[in-house]
Backbone as a chain_set.jsonl record, in Angstrom:
{"seq": "XXXXXXXXXXXXXXXXXXXXXXXXXXXXXXXXXXXXXXXXXXXXXXXXXXXXXXXXXXXXXXXXXXXXXXXXXXXXXXXXXXXXXXXXXXXXXXXXXXXXXXXXXXXXXXXXXXXXXXXXXXXXXXXXXXXXXXXXXXXXXXXXXXXXXXXXXXXXXXXXXXXXXXXXXXXXXXXXXXXXXXXXXXXXXXXXXXXXXXXXXXXXXXXXXXXX", "coords": {"N": [[6.034, 27.99, -0.56], [4.911, 24.782, -1.441], [2.318, 22.396, -0.416], [3.245, 19.851, -1.003], [6.035, 20.254, -1.063], [6.512, 20.976, 1.634], [5.784, 18.663, 2.931], [7.474, 16.723, 1.994], [9.472, 13.862, 2.484], [8.149, 13.058, 4.712], [5.923, 10.864, 6.49], [2.521, 10.43, 6.249], [-0.056, 9.389, 8.25], [-3.205, 7.816, 8.706], [-5.135, 7.177, 11.472], [-4.602, 4.153, 13.467], [-3.074, 0.869, 13.329], [-3.898, -0.833, 15.421], [-6.397, 0.244, 16.131], [-7.842, -0.271, 13.775], [-7.727, -3.092, 13.745], [-9.347, -3.647, 15.916], [-11.813, -2.982, 14.994], [-12.51, -0.357, 14.396], [-13.585, 1.114, 11.883], [-14.748, 3.191, 10.565], [-15.13, 6.309, 8.722], [-12.353, 8.446, 8.929], [-10.855, 10.449, 7.652], [-11.384, 12.107, 4.464], [-10.805, 10.984, 1.068], [-9.828, 13.159, -0.439], [-8.498, 14.672, 1.508], [-6.509, 12.916, 2.267], [-4.973, 12.751, -0.112], [-3.938, 15.274, -0.198], [-1.753, 15.092, 1.346], [0.072, 13.268, 0.379], [1.357, 11.458, -2.471], [1.664, 8.821, -2.954], [0.946, 5.595, -1.691], [-0.794, 3.382, 0.634], [-3.665, 1.597, 1.982], [-6.954, 1.289, 3.401], [-10.571, 1.372, 2.975], [-13.643, 2.915, 4.208], [-15.417, 0.746, 6.366], [-13.758, -1.329, 5.665], [-13.787, -1.676, 2.886], [-12.439, -2.877, 0.494], [-9.063, -2.819, -0.94], [-6.659, -0.227, -0.775], [-4.811, 1.652, -3.142], [-2.507, 4.12, -3.702], [-1.228, 6.048, -6.207], [0.716, 8.269, -8.19], [-0.668, 10.488, -7.266], [-3.344, 9.788, -7.326], [-6.148, 7.975, -6.053], [-7.022, 4.622, -5.668], [-9.338, 1.854, -5.619], [-9.253, -1.559, -4.952], [-11.381, -4.192, -5.594], [-13.111, -7.188, -4.367], [-12.687, -9.006, -6.39], [-10.407, -8.261, -7.613], [-10.61, -6.212, -9.459], [-10.155, -2.766, -10.326], [-11.043, 0.551, -9.412], [-11.095, 4.133, -9.652], [-11.341, 6.188, -6.784], [-13.889, 8.403, -5.461], [-13.479, 11.872, -4.36], [-14.696, 12.323, -1.858], [-14.807, 9.911, -0.581], [-14.645, 7.716, 2.23], [-11.935, 7.25, 4.545], [-10.536, 5.07, 6.814], [-8.045, 4.182, 7.592], [-4.723, 4.533, 6.592], [-1.558, 5.101, 4.882], [0.499, 7.558, 3.498], [2.873, 9.261, 1.344], [5.03, 11.74, -0.201], [6.97, 11.137, -3.075], [8.879, 12.611, -4.382], [12.037, 13.269, -5.808], [13.449, 11.094, -4.715], [15.609, 8.243, -3.815], [16.76, 5.95, -6.364], [16.766, 2.576, -7.659], [17.573, -0.488, -9.439], [15.686, -3.476, -9.507], [16.174, -5.948, -10.69], [15.625, -9.461, -11.428], [13.244, -10.906, -9.306], [12.336, -13.533, -7.281], [10.408, -14.202, -5.368], [8.169, -13.174, -2.688], [9.528, -13.141, -0.271], [12.178, -12.967, -1.116], [12.053, -10.434, -2.222], [11.544, -8.876, 0.061], [13.968, -9.283, 1.424], [15.763, -8.067, -0.361], [14.831, -5.418, -0.274], [15.227, -4.802, 2.42], [18.029, -4.859, 2.477], [18.658, -2.702, 0.767], [17.542, -0.452, 2.089], [18.892, -0.578, 4.477], [21.496, -0.106, 3.686], [21.407, 2.607, 2.898], [19.814, 4.077, 4.692], [18.841, 2.792, 7.067], [17.173, 0.424, 9.24], [15.473, 1.328, 11.178], [13.681, 3.281, 10.61], [10.683, 4.625, 9.044], [9.611, 3.695, 5.759], [8.76, 4.344, 2.35], [8.266, 2.792, -0.745], [8.208, 2.685, -4.254], [7.736, 0.478, -6.912], [8.107, 0.139, -10.265], [7.445, -1.979, -12.958], [7.746, -5.146, -14.723], [5.738, -7.85, -14.061], [5.861, -11.205, -13.487], [4.211, -12.845, -12.012], [1.586, -12.207, -9.751], [0.31, -12.77, -6.704], [-2.544, -12.032, -4.997], [-4.952, -10.343, -2.846], [-8.238, -9.157, -1.924], [-11.139, -7.493, -0.557], [-14.661, -6.984, -0.066], [-16.658, -4.52, 1.636], [-17.9, -4.799, 5.039], [-20.891, -3.995, 6.408], [-21.645, -3.799, 9.083], [-20.809, -2.215, 12.154], [-17.812, -1.92, 14.159], [-16.772, -4.503, 13.953], [-14.243, -6.835, 14.292], [-11.15, -6.678, 12.468], [-10.031, -9.148, 11.643], [-12.283, -10.833, 11.574], [-13.803, -9.615, 9.565], [-12.14, -10.037, 7.335], [-12.07, -12.827, 7.313], [-14.684, -13.386, 6.546], [-15.077, -11.996, 4.103], [-12.807, -11.822, 2.452], [-11.094, -12.448, -0.621], [-9.005, -14.272, -2.894], [-6.746, -13.896, -5.707], [-4.961, -14.155, -8.853], [-2.594, -12.491, -10.884], [-1.006, -12.574, -14.05], [2.011, -12.127, -15.932], [2.171, -9.176, -16.256], [2.386, -5.669, -16.601], [3.056, -3.174, -14.166], [2.652, -1.418, -11.004], [4.135, -1.592, -7.834], [3.398, -0.754, -4.611], [5.146, -0.206, -1.703], [5.398, -0.498, 1.741], [7.13, 0.17, 4.734], [7.463, -0.413, 8.177], [9.247, -0.141, 11.234], [10.018, -2.604, 13.845], [9.575, -1.561, 16.432], [7.377, 0.025, 16.175], [5.085, -1.43, 16.286], [1.605, -1.993, 16.338], [1.03, 0.661, 15.833], [1.321, 0.597, 13.089], [1.404, -2.054, 10.61], [4.211, -4.044, 11.095], [7.417, -4.444, 9.45], [7.369, -5.303, 5.952], [4.796, -4.267, 3.667], [2.696, -4.745, 0.954], [1.074, -3.422, -1.906], [-0.475, -3.803, -5.094], [-0.908, -2.418, -8.403], [-2.084, -2.462, -11.73], [-0.617, -1.267, -14.844], [-2.598, -0.218, -16.52], [-4.431, 0.502, -14.692], [-6.526, -1.182, -13.946], [-6.497, -3.503, -12.456], [-5.687, -4.947, -9.261], [-4.523, -5.173, -5.774], [-3.93, -6.392, -2.373], [-0.773, -7.737, -1.809], [0.545, -11.017, -1.49], [2.359, -12.801, -2.528], [4.909, -12.823, -5.104], [6.443, -12.526, -8.352], [8.951, -10.828, -9.874], [10.006, -9.739, -12.982], [11.546, -7.609, -13.947], [12.355, -4.409, -12.59], [12.069, -0.959, -11.545], [12.893, 0.803, -8.737], [11.763, 3.349, -6.536], [12.73, 4.969, -3.711], [11.833, 6.188, -0.537], [12.879, 7.614, 2.479]], "CA": [[6.273, 26.551, -0.462], [3.701, 23.996, -1.634], [2.091, 21.321, 0.553], [4.134, 18.745, -1.352], [7.388, 20.593, -0.611], [6.59, 20.966, 3.097], [5.57, 17.298, 3.417], [8.441, 15.783, 1.43], [10.255, 13.174, 3.497], [7.304, 12.744, 5.859], [4.873, 9.862, 6.328], [1.228, 10.846, 6.79], [-0.827, 8.186, 8.568], [-4.562, 7.961, 9.225], [-5.475, 6.233, 12.538], [-3.57, 3.178, 13.823], [-3.421, -0.519, 13.042], [-4.654, -1.402, 16.534], [-7.787, 0.692, 16.007], [-8.442, -1.027, 12.674], [-7.875, -4.488, 14.171], [-10.442, -3.729, 16.881], [-13.08, -2.727, 14.329], [-12.792, 1.058, 14.16], [-13.446, 1.141, 10.424], [-15.516, 4.304, 10.001], [-14.361, 7.385, 8.09], [-11.563, 9.387, 9.725], [-10.659, 11.554, 6.709], [-11.814, 11.827, 3.098], [-9.718, 10.767, 0.105], [-9.221, 14.442, -0.822], [-7.568, 15.059, 2.58], [-5.371, 12.0, 2.178], [-4.141, 13.092, -1.268], [-3.252, 16.54, 0.083], [-0.584, 14.797, 2.176], [0.954, 12.286, -0.24], [0.968, 11.0, -3.811], [1.946, 7.385, -3.024], [0.667, 4.952, -0.418], [-1.743, 2.269, 0.697], [-4.577, 1.622, 3.113], [-8.253, 0.693, 3.103], [-11.686, 2.309, 2.926], [-14.645, 2.759, 5.253], [-15.947, -0.617, 6.504], [-12.782, -2.217, 5.016], [-14.403, -1.943, 1.587], [-11.427, -2.978, -0.546], [-7.675, -2.423, -0.695], [-6.32, 1.079, -1.343], [-3.515, 1.898, -3.764], [-2.329, 5.52, -4.104], [-0.092, 6.258, -7.105], [0.636, 9.462, -9.037], [-1.641, 11.425, -6.73], [-4.705, 9.277, -7.491], [-6.488, 6.919, -5.104], [-7.754, 3.541, -6.326], [-9.876, 0.782, -4.774], [-9.311, -2.91, -5.503], [-12.515, -4.927, -5.042], [-12.806, -8.565, -3.981], [-12.286, -9.816, -7.555], [-9.18, -7.697, -8.153], [-10.831, -5.091, -10.366], [-9.784, -1.497, -9.708], [-11.702, 1.787, -9.823], [-10.638, 5.319, -8.932], [-12.315, 6.544, -5.756], [-14.272, 9.814, -5.429], [-12.768, 12.643, -3.333], [-15.342, 12.291, -0.551], [-14.8, 8.536, -0.071], [-14.119, 7.681, 3.584], [-10.691, 6.513, 4.814], [-10.307, 4.83, 8.239], [-6.657, 3.787, 7.865], [-3.875, 4.639, 5.397], [-0.269, 5.791, 4.985], [0.923, 8.132, 2.218], [3.983, 10.213, 1.347], [5.453, 12.233, -1.508], [8.21, 10.461, -3.471], [9.692, 13.528, -5.179], [13.478, 13.356, -5.599], [13.933, 10.02, -3.857], [16.643, 7.348, -4.338], [16.307, 4.931, -7.311], [17.624, 1.423, -7.931], [16.964, -1.55, -10.242], [15.466, -4.68, -8.703], [16.499, -7.19, -11.369], [14.608, -10.496, -11.26], [12.96, -11.257, -7.909], [11.591, -14.788, -7.437], [9.381, -14.431, -4.346], [7.95, -12.048, -1.789], [10.597, -13.137, 0.73], [13.369, -12.435, -1.78], [11.856, -8.991, -2.341], [11.743, -8.294, 1.392], [15.405, -9.294, 1.711], [16.375, -7.039, -1.2], [14.447, -4.096, 0.23], [15.949, -4.611, 3.685], [19.414, -4.549, 2.148], [18.748, -1.368, 0.177], [17.301, 0.614, 3.06], [19.947, -0.637, 5.493], [22.666, 0.537, 3.08], [21.316, 4.05, 2.778], [19.024, 4.793, 5.686], [18.687, 2.061, 8.319], [15.906, -0.283, 9.391], [14.711, 1.872, 12.297], [12.844, 4.368, 10.113], [9.609, 4.264, 8.122], [10.006, 3.856, 4.36], [7.817, 4.089, 1.267], [8.959, 2.445, -1.985], [7.39, 2.394, -5.435], [8.442, -0.32, -7.913], [7.461, 0.032, -11.574], [8.119, -3.03, -13.696], [6.977, -6.225, -15.346], [5.526, -8.845, -13.017], [5.491, -12.507, -14.042], [3.099, -13.377, -11.227], [1.192, -11.463, -8.559], [-0.743, -13.38, -5.891], [-3.085, -10.907, -4.237], [-6.276, -10.511, -2.257], [-8.975, -7.977, -1.489], [-12.393, -7.795, 0.112], [-15.69, -5.963, -0.038], [-16.897, -4.07, 2.998], [-18.926, -5.351, 5.915], [-21.567, -2.781, 6.858], [-21.748, -3.764, 10.541], [-19.747, -1.444, 12.788], [-17.015, -2.486, 15.249], [-16.422, -5.899, 13.734], [-12.785, -6.888, 14.235], [-10.626, -6.844, 11.116], [-9.869, -10.577, 11.344], [-13.591, -11.393, 11.231], [-14.171, -9.076, 8.253], [-11.351, -10.729, 6.311], [-12.516, -14.224, 7.264], [-15.967, -13.437, 5.854], [-15.177, -11.321, 2.807], [-11.569, -11.793, 1.672], [-10.937, -13.378, -1.735], [-7.669, -14.245, -3.499], [-6.695, -13.967, -7.167], [-3.598, -14.108, -9.389], [-2.341, -11.818, -12.161], [0.178, -13.138, -14.698], [2.658, -11.394, -17.03], [1.448, -7.912, -16.228], [3.138, -4.487, -16.184], [2.336, -2.456, -13.125], [3.345, -0.715, -9.929], [4.04, -2.147, -6.49], [3.619, 0.214, -3.537], [5.743, -0.977, -0.605], [5.466, 0.286, 2.97], [7.912, -0.481, 5.793], [7.501, 0.152, 9.524], [10.138, -0.936, 12.091], [9.367, -3.425, 14.866], [9.172, -0.818, 17.626], [6.137, 0.742, 15.892], [3.981, -2.394, 16.282], [0.357, -1.428, 16.844], [0.796, 1.881, 15.066], [1.113, 0.072, 11.742], [1.954, -3.399, 10.45], [5.665, -3.953, 11.031], [7.979, -5.087, 8.271], [6.925, -4.83, 4.635], [3.384, -4.389, 3.291], [2.737, -4.495, -0.486], [-0.138, -3.361, -2.726], [-0.169, -3.781, -6.532], [-1.88, -1.921, -9.374], [-1.601, -2.634, -13.102], [-0.363, -0.022, -15.57], [-3.848, 0.336, -17.046], [-5.252, 0.844, -13.525], [-7.742, -2.005, -13.961], [-6.34, -4.669, -11.586], [-4.825, -4.683, -8.118], [-4.873, -5.75, -4.489], [-2.893, -6.624, -1.359], [0.088, -8.786, -2.372], [1.162, -11.953, -0.547], [3.522, -13.4, -3.186], [5.165, -12.085, -6.338], [7.657, -12.746, -9.141], [9.249, -9.637, -10.67], [10.993, -9.965, -14.045], [12.434, -6.445, -13.864], [11.669, -3.291, -11.971], [12.794, 0.216, -11.078], [12.355, 1.192, -7.437], [11.98, 4.686, -5.993], [12.706, 4.755, -2.263], [11.796, 7.36, 0.33], [12.996, 7.413, 3.926]], "C": [[4.948, 25.801, -0.597], [3.546, 22.964, -0.518], [3.026, 20.156, 0.289], [5.548, 19.016, -0.867], [7.511, 20.477, 0.909], [6.447, 19.562, 3.672], [6.559, 16.286, 2.864], [9.298, 15.184, 2.54], [9.466, 12.8, 4.733], [6.309, 11.647, 5.499], [3.613, 10.397, 6.999], [0.39, 9.596, 7.014], [-2.187, 8.563, 9.136], [-4.83, 6.836, 10.219], [-4.304, 5.284, 12.823], [-4.034, 1.769, 13.468], [-4.25, -1.123, 14.17], [-6.123, -1.006, 16.478], [-8.507, -0.087, 14.914], [-8.7, -2.474, 13.082], [-9.076, -4.67, 15.093], [-11.795, -3.356, 16.279], [-13.45, -1.272, 14.155], [-12.546, 1.356, 12.678], [-14.262, 2.254, 9.777], [-14.569, 5.385, 9.488], [-13.653, 8.249, 9.129], [-11.274, 10.637, 8.904], [-11.264, 11.138, 5.372], [-10.595, 11.628, 2.205], [-9.05, 12.084, -0.269], [-8.207, 14.91, 0.221], [-6.314, 14.192, 2.549], [-4.419, 12.43, 1.069], [-3.461, 14.448, -1.12], [-1.947, 16.314, 0.832], [0.344, 13.738, 1.601], [0.436, 11.85, -1.589], [1.158, 9.499, -3.995], [1.626, 6.752, -1.676], [-0.323, 3.818, -0.528], [-2.586, 2.384, 1.959], [-5.84, 0.862, 2.782], [-9.323, 1.773, 3.191], [-12.68, 2.008, 4.042], [-15.282, 1.373, 5.2], [-15.046, -1.671, 5.861], [-13.325, -2.663, 3.651], [-13.353, -1.899, 0.484], [-10.063, -2.497, -0.108], [-7.365, -1.127, -1.438], [-4.925, 1.073, -1.938], [-3.484, 3.357, -4.196], [-1.07, 5.616, -4.948], [-0.351, 7.504, -7.938], [-0.437, 10.437, -8.569], [-3.086, 11.034, -6.93], [-4.92, 8.112, -6.533], [-7.401, 5.901, -5.772], [-8.194, 2.502, -5.299], [-9.867, -0.526, -5.542], [-10.439, -3.662, -4.809], [-12.139, -6.383, -4.796], [-12.535, -9.495, -5.158], [-11.047, -9.257, -8.244], [-9.365, -6.593, -9.159], [-10.642, -3.781, -9.609], [-10.614, -0.357, -10.286], [-11.094, 2.947, -9.043], [-11.733, 5.774, -7.977], [-12.647, 8.032, -5.805], [-13.607, 10.542, -4.269], [-13.381, 12.554, -1.945], [-15.411, 10.896, 0.056], [-14.098, 8.489, 1.289], [-12.904, 6.784, 3.745], [-10.545, 6.323, 6.322], [-8.845, 4.576, 8.6], [-5.868, 3.843, 6.565], [-2.546, 5.281, 5.77], [0.105, 6.285, 3.598], [2.133, 9.033, 2.43], [4.223, 10.696, -0.073], [6.818, 11.64, -1.848], [9.142, 11.337, -4.304], [11.172, 13.453, -4.785], [14.087, 12.258, -4.756], [14.963, 9.141, -4.563], [16.043, 6.292, -5.258], [17.299, 3.776, -7.375], [16.849, 0.405, -8.751], [16.829, -2.812, -9.389], [16.06, -5.929, -9.342], [15.352, -8.177, -11.207], [14.481, -10.861, -9.782], [11.977, -12.415, -7.919], [10.484, -15.021, -6.415], [9.228, -13.188, -3.484], [9.04, -11.985, -0.724], [11.901, -12.614, 0.145], [13.26, -10.926, -1.935], [12.069, -8.306, -0.998], [13.226, -8.231, 1.743], [16.138, -8.223, 0.915], [16.082, -5.65, -0.651], [15.136, -3.796, 1.56], [17.391, -4.195, 3.429], [19.548, -3.12, 1.647], [18.52, -0.27, 1.208], [18.345, 0.6, 4.175], [21.214, 0.041, 4.985], [22.586, 2.054, 3.183], [20.684, 4.774, 3.941], [18.981, 4.104, 7.044], [17.283, 1.519, 8.483], [15.057, 0.239, 10.539], [13.869, 3.075, 11.91], [11.699, 3.796, 9.284], [10.079, 4.516, 6.694], [8.829, 3.573, 3.434], [8.629, 3.838, 0.006], [7.92, 2.189, -3.067], [8.25, 1.616, -6.425], [7.591, -0.399, -9.171], [8.191, -1.03, -12.371], [7.175, -3.999, -14.358], [6.943, -7.393, -14.369], [5.052, -10.148, -13.658], [4.279, -13.088, -13.32], [2.86, -12.494, -10.008], [0.052, -12.22, -7.885], [-1.251, -12.313, -4.928], [-4.447, -11.258, -3.655], [-6.922, -9.145, -2.078], [-10.302, -8.436, -0.907], [-13.386, -6.662, -0.139], [-16.067, -5.678, 1.405], [-17.986, -4.84, 3.721], [-19.587, -4.17, 6.61], [-21.695, -2.683, 8.372], [-20.552, -3.019, 11.134], [-19.068, -2.247, 13.906], [-16.896, -4.006, 15.17], [-14.908, -5.954, 13.574], [-12.314, -7.229, 12.825], [-10.5, -8.317, 10.736], [-11.193, -11.19, 10.899], [-14.075, -10.888, 9.874], [-13.443, -9.83, 7.151], [-11.767, -12.191, 6.187], [-13.799, -14.365, 6.453], [-15.869, -13.018, 4.392], [-13.94, -11.392, 1.925], [-11.566, -12.848, 0.571], [-9.56, -13.185, -2.358], [-7.766, -14.395, -5.005], [-5.243, -13.826, -7.599], [-3.59, -13.365, -10.712], [-1.043, -12.373, -12.739], [0.667, -12.244, -15.826], [2.007, -10.033, -17.244], [2.385, -6.766, -15.838], [2.351, -3.716, -15.13], [3.251, -1.809, -12.112], [3.074, -1.406, -8.601], [4.348, -1.035, -5.492], [4.006, -0.565, -2.285], [5.896, -0.065, 0.612], [6.212, -0.505, 4.038], [7.785, 0.303, 7.096], [8.391, -0.735, 10.393], [9.376, -1.609, 13.232], [8.862, -2.617, 16.054], [7.885, -0.021, 17.413], [4.946, -0.208, 15.767], [2.756, -1.781, 16.958], [0.009, -0.115, 16.187], [0.513, 1.516, 13.613], [1.65, -1.358, 11.713], [3.462, -3.297, 10.304], [6.204, -4.801, 9.882], [7.378, -4.501, 7.007], [5.47, -5.184, 4.364], [3.303, -3.934, 1.832], [1.333, -4.446, -1.091], [0.265, -3.166, -4.185], [-1.298, -3.119, -7.306], [-1.277, -2.04, -10.767], [-1.425, -1.281, -13.784], [-1.636, 0.615, -16.101], [-4.854, 0.656, -15.946], [-6.57, 0.07, -13.486], [-7.695, -3.169, -12.98], [-5.428, -4.312, -10.413], [-5.289, -5.385, -6.866], [-3.687, -5.799, -3.54], [-2.092, -7.858, -1.772], [0.646, -9.685, -1.271], [2.224, -12.833, -1.194], [3.674, -12.773, -4.563], [6.422, -12.617, -7.021], [7.832, -11.526, -10.034], [10.292, -10.0, -11.715], [12.013, -8.837, -14.077], [11.643, -5.297, -13.27], [12.614, -2.176, -11.59], [12.127, 0.712, -9.806], [12.726, 2.633, -7.111], [11.747, 4.589, -4.497], [12.723, 6.075, -1.524], [11.991, 6.935, 1.768], [11.93, 8.255, 4.601]], "O": [[3.97, 26.15, 0.063], [4.486, 22.685, 0.225], [3.542, 19.539, 1.221], [6.199, 18.125, -0.322], [8.498, 19.942, 1.415], [6.928, 19.291, 4.772], [6.499, 15.109, 3.22], [9.786, 15.894, 3.419], [10.029, 12.286, 5.699], [5.903, 11.519, 4.344], [3.635, 10.77, 8.171], [0.151, 8.829, 6.081], [-2.313, 9.493, 9.932], [-4.76, 5.663, 9.854], [-3.161, 5.571, 12.468], [-5.23, 1.511, 13.326], [-5.207, -1.852, 13.908], [-6.999, -1.828, 16.748], [-9.646, -0.514, 15.098], [-9.766, -3.021, 12.8], [-9.742, -5.706, 15.065], [-12.813, -3.405, 16.969], [-14.589, -0.967, 13.802], [-11.463, 1.784, 12.279], [-14.446, 2.255, 8.56], [-13.373, 5.377, 9.78], [-14.269, 8.723, 10.084], [-11.427, 11.755, 9.395], [-11.611, 9.975, 5.169], [-9.49, 12.051, 2.544], [-7.827, 12.133, -0.405], [-7.173, 15.479, -0.132], [-5.203, 14.673, 2.776], [-3.206, 12.474, 1.271], [-2.507, 14.742, -1.841], [-1.127, 17.224, 0.947], [1.307, 13.344, 2.259], [-0.77, 11.865, -1.836], [0.854, 8.958, -5.059], [1.985, 7.298, -0.633], [-0.651, 3.352, -1.619], [-2.277, 3.15, 2.873], [-5.823, -0.084, 1.993], [-9.025, 2.939, 3.449], [-12.578, 0.991, 4.729], [-15.643, 0.885, 4.129], [-15.499, -2.772, 5.546], [-13.322, -3.846, 3.313], [-13.365, -1.001, -0.359], [-9.909, -1.863, 0.935], [-7.761, -0.953, -2.591], [-3.978, 0.564, -1.338], [-4.337, 3.791, -4.971], [0.025, 5.308, -4.478], [-1.483, 7.769, -8.344], [-1.047, 11.131, -9.382], [-3.979, 11.858, -6.729], [-3.993, 7.358, -6.238], [-8.419, 6.257, -6.366], [-7.546, 2.289, -4.274], [-10.402, -0.608, -6.647], [-10.458, -3.764, -3.582], [-10.987, -6.772, -4.99], [-12.188, -10.658, -4.952], [-10.674, -9.712, -9.325], [-8.378, -6.071, -9.677], [-10.929, -3.69, -8.415], [-10.859, -0.301, -11.491], [-10.632, 2.772, -7.915], [-12.915, 5.748, -8.321], [-11.788, 8.843, -6.151], [-13.208, 9.907, -3.293], [-12.67, 12.693, -0.95], [-16.018, 10.718, 1.112], [-13.075, 9.146, 1.483], [-12.838, 5.699, 3.167], [-10.44, 7.31, 7.051], [-8.446, 4.729, 9.755], [-6.283, 3.275, 5.555], [-2.414, 5.915, 6.817], [0.041, 5.529, 2.629], [2.389, 9.507, 3.538], [3.69, 10.135, -1.03], [7.721, 11.638, -1.012], [10.107, 10.831, -4.877], [11.523, 13.555, -3.609], [15.133, 12.461, -4.14], [15.171, 9.273, -5.769], [14.953, 5.785, -4.992], [18.501, 3.956, -7.177], [15.618, 0.421, -8.766], [17.741, -3.17, -8.644], [16.416, -6.872, -8.637], [14.232, -7.781, -10.885], [15.478, -11.095, -9.098], [10.897, -12.303, -8.499], [9.692, -15.95, -6.576], [10.047, -12.27, -3.54], [9.438, -10.894, -0.315], [12.648, -11.904, 0.818], [14.254, -10.212, -1.798], [12.711, -7.258, -0.934], [13.69, -7.235, 2.297], [17.025, -7.549, 1.439], [16.974, -4.806, -0.572], [15.576, -2.671, 1.798], [17.911, -3.29, 4.082], [20.458, -2.401, 2.061], [19.228, 0.737, 1.205], [18.651, 1.642, 4.753], [21.928, 0.686, 5.753], [23.572, 2.713, 3.513], [20.968, 5.95, 4.171], [19.078, 4.773, 8.073], [16.322, 2.069, 7.944], [14.019, -0.347, 10.848], [13.396, 3.809, 12.777], [11.734, 2.636, 8.873], [10.853, 5.441, 6.445], [8.013, 2.688, 3.692], [9.569, 4.575, -0.287], [6.89, 1.56, -2.826], [9.361, 2.035, -6.747], [6.485, -0.938, -9.147], [9.418, -1.002, -12.462], [5.986, -3.731, -14.536], [7.982, -7.865, -13.908], [3.994, -10.199, -14.285], [3.43, -13.737, -13.931], [3.799, -12.087, -9.324], [-1.048, -12.302, -8.431], [-0.484, -11.759, -4.141], [-5.012, -12.317, -3.931], [-6.248, -8.115, -2.079], [-10.553, -9.635, -0.783], [-12.994, -5.523, -0.393], [-15.825, -6.497, 2.292], [-18.865, -5.446, 3.109], [-18.921, -3.421, 7.324], [-21.841, -1.58, 8.899], [-19.423, -3.174, 10.67], [-19.674, -3.131, 14.512], [-16.917, -4.7, 16.186], [-14.347, -5.188, 12.79], [-12.975, -7.961, 12.089], [-10.832, -8.69, 9.611], [-11.226, -11.978, 9.954], [-14.686, -11.64, 9.115], [-14.049, -10.219, 6.153], [-11.811, -12.734, 5.083], [-13.98, -15.358, 5.747], [-16.511, -13.622, 3.532], [-14.019, -11.05, 0.745], [-11.976, -13.988, 0.786], [-9.014, -12.081, -2.353], [-8.736, -14.947, -5.525], [-4.391, -13.425, -6.806], [-4.46, -13.572, -11.559], [-0.087, -12.615, -12.001], [-0.126, -11.677, -16.579], [1.378, -9.777, -18.271], [3.106, -6.877, -14.846], [1.126, -3.622, -15.202], [4.456, -1.67, -12.326], [1.937, -1.757, -8.286], [5.427, -0.445, -5.524], [3.287, -1.468, -1.857], [6.465, 1.022, 0.509], [5.965, -1.696, 4.228], [7.972, 1.519, 7.124], [8.304, -1.96, 10.305], [8.245, -1.239, 13.545], [7.826, -2.951, 16.627], [7.352, 0.55, 18.365], [3.913, 0.161, 15.208], [2.858, -1.139, 18.003], [-1.166, 0.2, 15.999], [-0.404, 2.049, 12.989], [2.272, -1.817, 12.671], [3.946, -2.535, 9.466], [5.554, -5.733, 9.407], [6.935, -3.353, 6.988], [4.978, -6.238, 4.766], [3.788, -2.852, 1.5], [0.505, -5.317, -0.824], [1.225, -2.454, -4.481], [-2.471, -3.225, -6.945], [-0.096, -1.752, -10.963], [-2.004, -0.279, -13.363], [-1.754, 1.84, -16.134], [-5.991, 1.035, -16.226], [-7.596, 0.592, -13.051], [-8.73, -3.77, -12.691], [-4.52, -3.49, -10.544], [-6.296, -6.094, -6.864], [-2.596, -5.32, -3.85], [-2.67, -8.907, -2.054], [1.151, -9.205, -0.256], [2.93, -13.55, -0.485], [2.712, -12.256, -5.13], [7.345, -13.095, -6.363], [6.966, -11.222, -10.855], [11.355, -10.517, -11.372], [13.211, -9.083, -14.218], [10.424, -5.216, -13.422], [13.799, -2.4, -11.343], [10.932, 1.007, -9.799], [13.843, 3.08, -7.372], [10.674, 4.171, -4.063], [13.513, 6.968, -1.831], [11.343, 5.997, 2.233], [11.827, 8.254, 5.827]]}, "num_chains": 1, "name": "protein.A"}
């Protein structure tokens, strides 16, 4: 049995949201260790140095201008969630006009098949009319609270009429503090050159792969 087979259907998480919020942003594991436990996911890097997008078993960093680079195997990870999406449920999104509409659609789909009291990872491949996103470069000082890092370094940007992948993570309300509850979205373009943390979106069409 491979690592992927043994970990299918499981969520692998590095550290906790509460630790990150309080400024524990140093390396917990390396990217190579993260990718041994999942091929899809999201997170951040040491010192909150950009937004993480994991797709197809590769780990990418979105910088504060939305440009994306693949990260080296020894890059430090203080916080992330990944899973393997092999053999998961698929559905078509159709046109989605906003991030709230997407959240409502995703809630409906997971409630139909699995329930809202579990963790879920979803990958959506499609054509995106608009992606409003953000990222940040790292702050070298240790134990600075996440809010202060984002206030200092976070920048926003917009992508228009772009094919790409949306990685979607869901944690139920009772897991507050372990991870961000509700839905959390990171985007990466098909050419792996653009991406970031998503706060609004318009999807023209998309195919979703859902894992409980």
